[in-house]
C-alpha positions in Angstrom: -0.1 0.0 0.1 1.4 3.4 -1.0 0.0 6.5 0.3 0.9 9.9 -1.1 0.0 13.4 0.4 0.4 17.0 -0.4 2.8 18.5 2.2 4.4 16.9 5.2 3.2 13.7 6.9 1.3 13.3 10.0 3.4 10.8 11.4 1.5 9.8 14.5 -1.9 9.6 12.6 -0.4 7.5 9.8 1.5 5.1 12.2 -1.2 4.8 14.6 -3.7 4.0 11.7 -1.4 1.4 10.2 -1.0 -0.2 13.5 -4.7 -0.5 14.0 -5.2 -1.6 10.4 -2.9 -4.7 11.0 -3.6 -5.1 14.9 -5.4 -8.5 14.3 -3.3 -9.7 11.4 -1.1 -12.0 13.4 2.1 -10.3 12.6 4.8 -10.5 15.3 6.8 -7.6 14.1 5.9 -3.9 13.0 9.0 -2.1 11.9 8.7 1.5 10.9 11.1 3.9 9.3 10.6 7.6 9.4 12.4 9.9 7.4 12.4 13.7 8.2 13.9 16.8 6.5 17.3 17.7 8.2 18.6 21.2 8.4 21.6 21.2 6.2 23.2 23.4 3.6 21.1 26.5 4.7 17.8 25.1 3.1 14.4 25.8 4.7 13.0 22.5 3.5 12.7 20.2 0.5 10.2 19.7 -2.2 9.3 16.7 -3.9 7.9 15.6 -7.4 6.9 12.1 -8.1 6.2 9.9 -11.2 3.4 7.8 -9.8 3.2 5.0 -12.4 6.8 3.8 -12.0 6.5 4.3 -8.1 3.6 2.0 -8.0 5.0 -0.7 -10.1 8.3 -0.5 -8.2 6.3 -0.8 -5.0 4.2 -3.7 -6.2 7.5 -5.7 -6.9 8.6 -5.0 -3.4 5.3 -6.1 -2.0 5.8 -9.4 -4.0 9.0 -9.9 -2.5 7.5 -9.3 1.0 4.7 -11.8 0.4 7.3 -14.5 -0.3 8.5 -14.0 3.3 5.0 -13.7 4.8 5.5 -10.0 5.2 3.6 -7.1 4.1 4.6 -3.3 3.3 3.0 0.1 3.5 4.9 3.3 2.5 3.6 7.1 2.8 5.4 9.9 0.8 5.1 13.7 0.5 4.4 15.5 -2.7 5.6 19.0 -2.7 7.0 21.1 0.0 8.1 19.7 3.3 9.9 22.2 5.9 12.7 21.5 8.3 12.2 18.6 11.0 8.8 17.5 9.2 8.5 13.9 7.7 8.4 13.4 4.0 8.6 9.6 4.1 7.4 6.7 6.1 7.8 2.9 5.5 6.9 -0.1 7.6 7.2 -3.7 7.4 4.9 -6.0 9.1 6.1 -9.5 9.6 5.4 -12.8 11.5 9.3 -12.9 12.4 11.4 -9.8 13.7 14.5 -10.7 11.6 12.5 -10.9 8.4 10.9 -7.4 9.2 14.3 -5.9 10.3 16.2 -7.1 7.3 13.4 -6.2 4.8 13.0 -2.5 6.3 16.9 -1.9 5.7 16.6 -3.3 2.1 13.5 -1.6 1.3 14.8 1.9 2.4 18.0 1.5 0.6 16.2 0.5 -2.7 13.7 3.3 -2.2 16.7 5.8 -2.1 18.5 4.4 -5.3 15.4 3.4 -7.3 12.1 5.2 -6.4 11.1 8.0 -9.1 11.0 10.6 -6.7 13.0 13.9 -7.5 14.1 16.2 -4.7 14.5 20.0 -4.7 15.9 22.3 -1.9 13.8 24.9 -0.6 16.2 27.9 -0.1 15.5 31.6 -0.2 12.1 31.3 -1.5 13.3 29.1 -4.5 12.9 25.4 -5.4 16.2 24.3 -6.6 17.0 20.5 -7.6 19.2 18.9 -5.2 21.5 17.5 -7.8 24.4 16.7 -5.4 22.1 14.6 -3.1 20.1 12.8 -6.0 20.7 9.5 -7.6 19.9 8.9 -11.2 17.4 6.0 -11.9 18.5 3.0 -13.8 16.8 2.5 -17.1 14.9 6.1 -16.7 15.9 7.5 -20.0 14.5 10.9 -20.3 13.1 10.8 -16.6 16.9 10.5 -15.5 18.2 13.6 -17.5 18.8 16.6 -15.5 
């Protein structure tokens, strides 16, 4: 399940709802990851563009991997502007076994950073500037990977 939101994520609301949604699913582990915007390089925040068709396909492939281990994934991400110390990304793994969940959340977040079609911009001095030095080109993205 992928949820996209305009602006910053309401972390407590999302995590609470996800927990309640899966409370009776007999998962022994619920491992969330919360990404927040750090104060660095004089930015006021970050802004995000998302190419949704590729994101949903990428996530579906991960969900298939998770299902093979008896696990289930959820993810939320922001579109548009997110200010300092606000959350732009939440991922969670639900699994019968903690080792599966712990390993999968790490692999999922690392692959997300490398493969998800989300473009990051710095918000600085009222401008939106592509964060070239902190971005990763997508494999096989063709024109979508051109800066």
